[in-house]
C-alpha positions in Angstrom: 80.3 138.0 48.6 82.3 136.6 45.7 84.6 133.6 46.1 87.8 135.7 45.8 86.8 138.1 48.6 85.8 135.2 50.8 89.2 133.5 50.3 91.0 136.8 51.0 89.0 137.4 54.2 89.6 133.8 55.4 93.4 134.2 54.7 93.6 137.5 56.6 91.7 136.0 59.5 94.1 133.1 59.7 97.2 135.3 59.5 95.8 137.5 62.3 95.1 134.5 64.5 98.6 133.3 63.9 100.1 136.6 64.9 98.0 136.9 68.0 98.6 133.3 69.2 102.5 133.5 68.8 103.1 135.5 71.9 100.9 133.2 73.9 102.9 130.2 72.8 106.1 131.9 73.8 104.8 132.6 77.2 104.1 128.9 77.8 107.8 128.1 77.3 110.9 128.7 79.3 114.6 128.3 78.7 116.0 125.3 80.5 119.8 125.0 80.9 121.8 121.8 81.2 119.3 119.4 79.6 120.1 119.7 75.9 121.7 116.7 74.2 124.6 117.3 71.8 123.4 119.0 68.7 119.9 119.6 70.1 120.2 123.0 71.8 117.8 125.8 70.8 120.1 128.8 70.4 123.3 130.5 71.6 125.1 129.3 74.6 126.2 131.2 77.7 129.9 131.1 76.7 129.2 132.9 73.4 131.2 130.2 71.4 128.2 129.8 69.0 125.0 131.6 68.3 122.8 129.0 66.7 120.6 126.0 67.4 122.1 122.6 67.0 125.7 123.5 67.8 126.1 122.1 71.3 129.0 119.6 71.4 128.2 117.5 74.5 125.1 116.3 76.3 123.8 118.3 79.2 126.3 121.2 79.0 125.3 123.7 81.7 125.7 126.6 79.2 123.3 125.1 76.6 119.6 125.4 76.7 116.3 124.2 75.2 112.8 125.6 75.4 110.6 123.5 77.6 107.0 123.8 78.8 106.8 126.4 81.6 107.2 124.8 85.0 108.9 121.6 83.8 112.5 122.5 83.8 113.2 121.6 87.4 111.5 118.2 86.9 114.0 117.6 84.0 116.9 118.4 86.4 117.5 121.6 84.5 118.2 125.1 85.7 117.4 128.7 85.0 119.7 131.1 83.3 120.8 132.6 86.6 121.6 129.2 88.1 123.5 128.2 84.9 125.6 131.5 85.0 126.5 130.8 88.7 127.6 127.2 87.8 129.7 128.4 84.8 131.6 131.1 86.9 
């Protein structure tokens, strides 16, 4: 096997591994509402006033969320999306 083919095979293997492992990483995280510091949220809020990360205005807003390791949200005094929706109503 020549060097160019070896490099191409190695690159393809790494790309395949990255694509396969991405869903596993997503499964190990959960959205945790009410714990994000101002400017440190991960995406859109419940109110729909913004749709991007880093746009929260106050600490621990119940409508803002961050990804945390699965099973750790309650330990951080956070809540699920369903709980946050009930608090915002």
